[in-house]
C-alpha positions in Angstrom: 0.0 0.0 0.0 1.4 3.4 -1.0 1.7 6.3 1.3 -1.3 8.0 -0.3 -3.5 4.9 0.2 -2.6 4.9 3.9 -4.2 8.4 4.5 -7.6 8.7 5.9 -8.5 11.2 3.2 -7.8 8.5 0.5 -9.8 5.9 2.4 -12.8 8.2 2.6 -12.6 9.9 -0.7 -12.1 7.0 -3.0 -15.0 4.7 -1.9 -17.4 7.7 -1.6 -16.3 9.0 -4.9 -16.8 5.7 -6.6 -20.1 5.4 -5.0 -21.2 8.8 -6.2 -20.0 8.0 -9.7 -21.9 4.7 -9.8 -25.1 6.4 -8.4 -24.9 9.3 -10.9 -24.2 6.8 -13.7 -27.2 4.8 -12.7 -29.4 7.9 -12.5 -28.1 9.0 -16.0 -29.0 5.5 -17.4 -32.4 5.4 -15.7 -33.1 9.0 -17.0 -32.3 7.9 -20.6 -34.5 4.9 -20.3 -37.3 6.9 -18.8 -37.0 9.5 -21.5 -37.0 6.9 -24.3 -40.1 5.2 -22.7 -41.9 8.5 -22.4 -41.1 9.4 -26.0 -42.3 6.0 -27.3 -45.4 6.3 -25.2 -46.1 9.8 -26.6 -45.6 8.5 -30.2 -47.9 5.5 -29.5 -50.6 7.8 -28.3 -50.4 9.9 -31.4 -50.6 6.8 -33.5 -53.7 5.6 -31.6 -55.3 9.0 -32.5 -54.3 8.5 -36.1 -55.9 5.1 -36.1 -59.1 6.5 -34.7 -59.1 9.1 -37.4 -58.6 6.6 -40.1 -61.4 4.4 -38.8 -63.7 7.3 -38.8 -63.1 7.7 -42.6 -63.3 4.0 -43.3 -66.3 2.3 -44.8 -67.2 -1.0 -46.5 -69.1 -0.9 -49.9 -71.7 -3.3 -51.1 -69.0 -5.8 -52.1 -67.5 -5.7 -48.6 -64.4 -3.9 -49.8 -62.8 -1.1 -47.8 -63.1 2.4 -48.9 -61.2 5.3 -47.3 -61.8 9.0 -47.7 -58.2 10.3 -47.6 -59.4 13.8 -47.9 -60.0 14.0 -44.2 -56.8 12.0 -43.3 -53.6 13.7 -41.9 -51.9 15.5 -44.7 -48.6 13.9 -43.7 -50.0 10.6 -45.1 -50.1 12.3 -48.6 -46.3 13.1 -49.0 -43.9 10.4 -50.0 -41.6 9.2 -47.2 -42.9 11.8 -44.9 -42.3 9.6 -41.8 -45.9 8.7 -41.1 -47.4 5.7 -42.7 -50.5 3.6 -42.6 -51.7 0.4 -44.2 -55.1 -1.3 -44.0 -55.5 -5.0 -44.7 -58.9 -6.7 -45.2 -58.5 -10.3 -44.2 -60.3 -13.4 -45.4 -61.5 -16.3 -43.2 -58.1 -18.1 -43.6 -56.2 -15.0 -42.4 -54.9 -14.1 -45.9 -54.9 -10.5 -47.1 -58.0 -10.0 -49.4 -57.4 -6.2 -49.8 -54.7 -3.8 -48.9 -54.9 0.0 -48.7 -51.7 2.0 -48.1 -50.8 5.7 -47.5 -49.2 7.7 -50.3 -46.3 8.3 -48.0 -45.3 4.6 -48.3 -44.8 5.3 -52.1 -46.2 1.8 -53.1 -44.2 -0.1 -50.4 -45.6 -2.2 -47.7 -45.1 -2.1 -44.0 -43.0 -5.1 -42.9 -45.3 -8.0 -42.3 -45.6 -9.8 -39.0 -47.7 -12.6 -37.6 -51.0 -11.0 -37.1 -52.9 -14.2 -36.2 -54.5 -13.8 -32.8 -53.3 -10.2 -32.4 -56.0 -7.7 -31.6 -53.9 -4.8 -30.5 -50.1 -4.5 -30.5 -47.2 -2.2 -30.6 -44.4 -3.1 -32.9 -41.0 -1.9 -34.2 -39.8 -2.5 -37.8 -37.8 -1.1 -40.7 -39.7 1.1 -43.1 -38.9 2.8 -46.4 -35.3 3.7 -46.9 -34.3 1.6 -43.9 -35.9 4.0 -41.4 -36.7 2.7 -37.9 -40.5 2.7 -37.3 -42.6 2.4 -34.2 -46.1 1.4 -35.0 -49.4 0.2 -33.6 -51.6 -2.5 -35.1 -55.3 -2.9 -34.3 -57.5 -5.8 -35.5 -61.2 -5.4 -35.5 -64.4 -6.7 -37.2 -66.7 -4.6 -39.2 -69.8 -6.2 -40.7 -68.3 -9.6 -40.1 -65.1 -8.6 -42.0 -61.8 -8.8 -40.2 -59.8 -5.6 -40.7 -56.3 -4.9 -39.6 -55.1 -1.3 -39.6 -51.4 -0.5 -38.9 -49.9 3.0 -38.5 -46.3 3.6 -38.0 -44.0 6.6 -37.5 -40.4 7.2 -38.3 -38.6 7.5 -34.8 -35.2 8.4 -36.4 -36.6 11.9 -36.5 -36.5 11.8 -32.6 -33.2 10.0 -32.3 -31.0 13.0 -32.8 -32.9 15.0 -30.1 -32.7 12.0 -27.9 -28.9 11.8 -28.2 -28.6 15.5 -27.5 -30.7 15.0 -24.4 -28.4 12.0 -23.3 -25.3 14.2 -23.9 -26.8 17.0 -21.9 -27.7 14.9 -19.0 -24.2 13.2 -19.1 -22.7 16.7 -18.9 -24.9 17.6 -16.1 -24.1 14.4 -14.2 -20.4 14.8 -14.7 -20.6 18.4 -13.5 -22.7 17.3 -10.5 -20.1 14.6 -9.8 -17.3 17.1 -9.9 -19.1 19.6 -7.6 -20.0 16.8 -5.1 -16.5 15.5 -5.2 -15.1 19.0 -4.6 -17.6 19.5 -1.7 -16.7 16.1 -0.3 -12.9 17.0 -0.4 -13.7 20.3 1.4 -15.7 18.5 4.1 -13.0 15.9 4.5 -10.4 18.6 4.9 -12.5 20.3 7.5 -13.3 17.0 9.3 -9.8 15.9 9.3 -8.4 19.2 10.5 -8.2 18.0 14.1 -5.8 15.3 13.0 -3.6 17.8 11.1 -3.6 19.9 14.3 -2.8 16.9 16.4 0.1 16.1 14.0 1.5 19.6 14.4 1.2 19.3 18.3 3.0 16.0 18.2 5.9 17.6 16.3 5.9 20.5 18.9 5.9 17.9 21.6 8.9 16.2 20.1 10.6 19.5 19.8 9.9 20.2 23.5 7.8 23.3 22.6 4.8 22.0 24.5 4.4 19.4 27.3 0.8 18.3 26.8 -1.7 17.8 23.9 -4.7 20.0 23.7 -7.7 17.9 24.7 -10.2 20.2 22.9 -10.8 17.7 20.1 -13.7 15.8 18.7 -15.0 12.9 20.8 -13.6 10.3 18.4 -10.1 11.6 18.9 -10.5 12.4 22.6 -9.6 8.9 24.1 -6.4 8.9 22.0 -5.3 12.4 23.1 -6.2 11.7 26.8 -4.2 8.4 26.7 -1.2 10.2 25.2 -1.4 12.8 27.9 -1.7 10.2 30.6 1.4 8.4 29.3 3.2 11.7 29.2 2.3 12.5 32.8 3.3 8.9 33.9 6.7 9.2 32.1 7.2 12.7 33.7 6.4 11.2 37.2 8.9 8.4 36.6 11.5 10.9 35.6 10.8 12.9 38.8 11.1 9.7 40.9 14.4 8.8 39.2 15.8 12.3 39.9 14.7 12.1 43.5 16.3 8.7 43.8 19.5 9.9 42.4 19.4 12.9 44.7 18.8 10.6 47.6 21.6 8.3 46.6 24.0 11.3 46.2 23.0 12.6 49.6 23.5 9.2 51.2 26.9 8.8 49.7 28.0 12.3 50.5 28.4 11.8 54.2 30.3 8.5 54.1 32.5 9.8 51.4 33.2 12.9 53.5 34.1 10.8 56.5 36.4 8.6 54.4 38.2 11.8 53.2 38.4 13.2 56.7 39.7 9.9 58.0 42.3 9.5 55.4 43.5 13.1 56.1 43.3 13.1 59.9 46.8 12.7 61.4 45.6 12.6 64.9 43.8 9.2 64.7 45.1 6.7 67.3 46.1 3.9 65.1 45.8 2.4 61.7 43.4 -0.2 63.2 40.9 2.6 63.9 41.3 4.0 60.4 40.7 0.6 58.8 37.5 0.1 60.9 36.1 3.5 59.9 37.0 3.0 56.3 35.3 -0.5 56.2 32.2 0.8 57.9 31.6 3.8 55.6 32.6 1.8 52.5 30.0 -0.8 53.5 27.3 1.9 53.8 28.1 3.2 50.3 28.0 -0.4 49.1 24.6 -1.0 50.6 23.2 2.2 49.1 24.3 1.2 45.6 23.0 -2.3 46.1 19.7 -1.1 47.2 19.4 1.2 44.1 20.3 -1.7 41.9 17.8 -4.1 43.5 15.0 -1.6 42.9 16.0 -1.4 39.3 15.9 -5.3 38.9 12.5 -5.4 40.7 10.9 -3.2 38.0 11.3 -4.4 34.5 11.1 -2.5 31.3 7.3 -2.7 31.0 5.4 -0.4 28.7 3.6 2.6 30.2 0.0 1.9 30.8 0.2 -1.8 30.8 -2.2 -3.3 33.3 -1.2 -5.3 36.4 -2.5 -8.8 36.8 -2.4 -9.9 40.4 -2.4 -13.6 39.9 0.3 -13.5 37.2 2.7 -10.7 38.4 2.9 -11.1 42.1 4.4 -14.7 42.2 7.0 -13.6 39.7 7.8 -10.6 41.8 8.1 -12.8 45.0 10.4 -15.1 43.3 12.6 -12.2 42.2 12.8 -10.7 45.7 13.6 -14.1 47.2 16.5 -14.6 44.8 17.9 -11.3 46.0 17.9 -12.5 49.6 18.7 -16.1 49.0 21.2 -16.1 51.8 18.5 -15.5 54.5 16.3 -18.4 53.4 13.1 -16.4 53.8 9.7 -17.8 53.4 7.4 -15.3 51.6 3.8 -16.3 51.8 1.1 -14.9 49.4 -2.5 -14.6 50.6 -4.3 -13.6 47.4 -7.9 -13.1 48.3 -8.9 -11.4 45.1 -8.0 -12.3 41.5 -8.3 -9.2 39.4 -6.5 -7.0 36.8 -5.6 -3.7 38.3 -5.9 -0.7 36.0 -2.9 0.9 37.7 0.3 1.2 35.8 2.1 -2.1 35.9 5.6 -0.6 36.4 4.3 1.5 39.3 2.7 -1.5 40.9 5.9 -3.5 40.6 7.9 -0.7 42.1 5.4 -0.2 45.0 5.1 -3.9 46.0 8.8 -4.5 45.2 9.9 -1.8 47.7 7.5 -3.1 50.4 8.8 -6.6 50.0 12.4 -5.5 49.8 11.9 -3.5 53.0 10.3 -6.6 54.7 13.1 -9.0 53.5 15.8 -6.7 54.9 14.3 -6.7 58.4 12.5 -10.1 58.5 14.0 -13.0 60.1 12.2 -16.1 58.6 8.7 -15.2 57.5 7.1 -12.6 55.3 3.4 -12.3 54.5 1.8 -10.5 51.6 -1.9 -10.2 51.6 -4.0 -8.8 48.8 -7.7 -8.2 49.3 -10.6 -6.0 48.2 -11.0 -2.7 50.0 -14.5 -1.4 48.9 -14.2 -0.8 45.2 -10.4 -0.9 45.4 -7.7 -3.2 46.7 -5.6 -3.3 49.9 -2.0 -4.7 49.8 -0.4 -5.6 53.2 3.2 -6.6 53.8 4.2 -8.0 57.2 7.4 -9.4 58.5 8.7 -11.0 61.8 11.6 -8.5 62.3 12.1 -6.1 65.2 9.4 -3.8 64.0 9.2 0.0 64.8 8.1 2.1 67.8 5.1 4.3 67.5 7.1 7.4 68.0 9.3 6.7 64.8 6.4 5.5 62.5 5.5 9.0 61.4 9.2 9.8 60.4 9.7 6.7 58.2 8.2 8.0 55.0 10.5 11.0 55.0 13.2 10.6 52.4 16.5 9.4 53.7 15.3 8.4 57.2 16.8 5.2 58.5 16.6 3.4 61.8 20.1 2.0 61.5 23.0 3.7 59.8 24.8 0.4 59.0 21.9 -1.5 57.7 19.6 -0.2 55.0 16.5 0.8 56.9 12.9 1.7 55.9 13.8 5.2 54.7 14.1 5.6 50.9 12.0 2.6 49.9 9.0 3.6 52.0 9.2 7.3 50.9 9.0 6.1 47.3 6.1 3.8 48.1 4.2 6.7 49.7 4.8 8.8 46.6 3.6 6.1 44.3 0.5 5.5 46.5 -0.3 9.2 46.4 0.1 9.4 42.6 -2.3 6.5 42.2 -4.9 8.1 44.4 -4.3 5.8 47.4 -2.6 6.0 50.8 0.2 4.1 52.8 -0.3 3.1 56.4 2.6 1.9 58.7 2.3 0.0 61.9 3.1 -3.2 63.9 2.1 -6.7 62.7 -0.4 -8.5 64.9 0.2 -11.8 63.2 4.1 -11.9 62.8 5.0 -9.3 65.4 7.2 -7.2 63.2 6.7 -4.3 60.9 3.5 -3.8 58.9 3.0 -1.7 55.7 -0.6 -1.4 54.3 -1.3 0.3 50.9 -4.9 1.2 50.0 -5.4 1.7 46.2 -8.6 2.9 44.4 -10.4 0.6 41.9 -8.9 2.5 38.8 
């Protein structure tokens, strides 16, 4: 398919144009047929009147022979090859012609014979003098027990030229109408497809960075597409913001250990090299843990497409397997209590990052058992992650979702991961609750998400 054939204008214009052409051609053909039928009907009515006039002047003599007073007949019958002809035949009992009277216009010729047996009234077409095309009417009747057949025909070649002119005129009008309709259709298509051209220009501006959103003041048919694009743009922007925040947090987390390392390396008053080694190892381990945490979050969230839906039954078991593989040394048992099987309309990558961070946090502090519960919460869902770790005091719970807050400087705490979870829950229209697990005795994180 060529480039032109892929355009909406081509797909609309070609079939509609062909349909218009076929309709106008059909109308032109039907108009010609109707005009010919009306013309032949008009000629037939004239011929019927001529037959009535001839019958009024026709008599039978004492020998039962036909006598016609042509003085009162149409003057056209008196001129040779005038185009109007009659022939009267008196038939015997066997159907043979006993007597024949013809108009002077036939100039001694006969109208072409046809099978008149059983025919009382008929219209016929035949060739007349000089090969002219004739349209005629034959009427058979009985006068004084004598069968009489009277035929009148008229040359229709006289009308054929006018009829051809009429066909050419209607053909020209049809083609002109087709051109006008096609032009009007093209104008309407251009006006109707204007929003698409405008959308195309906006997409160019979007790629150039001139605008950040598409204008949603578009026809209803295009509205869902524009709104979906804007939603994907907003989702991508939020991810970029979260990435920048994560990088800023990581830089902030590495800044203090690096500063201490530099101070340790330059401090001449430290008591011994053993103390230097201990500080170096401690701060190096902190930096290593921060880097590992960032890499784990990157592995938990794959390269899914924006807007892809999240299937609970399919995605969560795979996520649990991934998290367990990251903490294989601890031999943790992660139990899934899936009380609802549904496809969440939340973005798949955001749900993976949310649940991945909650499970990652639980695996760091849990000893043996982790429990993930997914259940309905009104029209939405509720995801709860519990562990059997040391938990957290009530006074510290409200500080955990602040970016960078940790309960232990040497072990990666609840800080960055829970702050990210709270941001995602807020963006999805939900909320994050923290507390103590009544079932396992450790930390509890519960995320409430809306239905869509």
